[in-house]
N, C-alpha and C positions, 0 to 999 in steps of 0.2 A: 666769187670764190678764189678766184685767181689774186683780188687784193689782199685777202687773208692768207693765201699760201704765202704770197711774196713779203708781206709786212709782218705778218704773224709767227714767221718762224725765223729763229737765230741760232748761235751756236752755243746758247747756255742751256743748261741742264733742264730749264723749265719751258722750254720751246716745244710746242707740240704742231704748231702749223698743219700741214695736210694731214696728220695723224690724228687731230682732234677729233673725237667721235661725233660730236655736233656737226662738225663740218662734213663729215662722210655722211651722215644721215641727211643732210640737207642736199648733198649732192645727189644721192639715190633719190630722194623725193621729186628733184628737178628733172632726173634722168625718167621718172615713171609719170611725167607729166604734170605733178603738182607742184607747178611753180611758186603759187601764194604761199605755199606752206614751207617751202624749201627757201624762199627769200625771207620768210618771217623769221626762221630758224637762224639764217646767218646774219640779219640785223640784229636779233638778241645776243648772239656770239660775240658779234663785234662790240655791242655796248658793254657787255660782261668784261671784255678784255680791254675796255676804255679806248676804242677806236672812234673815231668819226665815222659815223656812217655816210657813205658818199650818196650825194644826191642822185636820183635816177636821171639818166640822159634822156634827152628830147628825141634822140633818133635822128636828128640832122645832123649832118656833118657841118662845122664850122670852119671857117677859114682864118686867117690873120686877125688878130684884134676882135674876136668874136663875130664876124660877119659871115653869114651863109654863103657858100658858094654859088655863083650864079649857075642857073641851069644850062646844061649843053646845047639847047635848042637857042637860048638867048645869044650865047657866044657864037654859034655858027651863023646866026642871021646878021651879024655886024659886016 
């Protein structure tokens, strides 16, 4: 939702950003724990607004050049 709030809002008259009703509904669904429904609503909204839907993150932090950082235990054992 932050992606849409940032890139979906502008100073033009036709900008709705965080006030978009679909975005508000998706946020409410996520807060209720219905994540799949909220995500599906946001994906649909982004496609209708001609945004590229961001790929899901792997959940793993990446260091420079796309390499995963070393675990803390490996660094301490040196």
